[in-house]
C-alpha angles and dihedrals in degrees: 000000000000101000122110094256094056124093119200112199105156096101097083125064106146096158099036096142101017129104107267131199097218110208092017120090116258113245094015111148120249114278092251090058096053117110113251095255094050092046092049091052091047094050092048091050094047090050088064094053114096113241134211110294094042106116092219089073088064095048125100113240120240120239114256115246102172119065102191143123091286090060090045091053091048091053091047091052091049091051093049093048091048089052094049090048089053087241135155097200141020135176124210092238089063087066093046094259115129096210121123094242133125135175131200143171117183096177115049088217093060127084118254113270118215122199117195118196093356119191128184105239098177139004128191123247087229111090134193132203119217139154116265134191129189135210088224092054107051114202094012121126118167138167110252128186116217139159110278094224134030142180117212132190117205144134129254125232091278093051096254117143120257132192115194128188114193141168139181117013094351091057091047094051092049092050091047092054095044087053088057090053088054094049093254124136130194087251087069092059099056138069123275091251093051089048091055090052091048092052090050090052091050092051090051090049091052091048088052089056099249112160 
């Protein structure tokens, strides 16, 4: 995996066994502590994210065939919206776009990574359980079991092939976003009882006025 189109990302797993807020930036302050400008940008960004009940979240995304400026602009918009929402991951379907595209950035100091037409090529037998949240499910935090390590094949915004190996939080975020592209939500990966609790939490979040 040493060629120029290969990305090796398995070296960093800082939250391997910690609770993680998948799709929400690690270390971000509580909403009530955000400055007015940051909170306004966050609220505006979250308002554009499709929420549970929108049929697009249950649709399977279509593979991208054209790698052009239009796709590049779409990826840029996704990255900007993810940043404004204080997110670490976002799938195109969450914005109502049925393209097989996702973006993520686990470390705020890193550039945004875009994966076009991602496919899980390999997952480890070792699994980890961690708490996940989702921009499309405000107020919901559930324990989700996933493979600890993954290898993904995809293309970048220019259409060049990528192979990514990831573990820990990075692997979890990638799997979470690929699920979105397949019409799968974290609610589908938990027990019926946990799902009832999650739905109750989401209703309370909506009643509290969260975007």
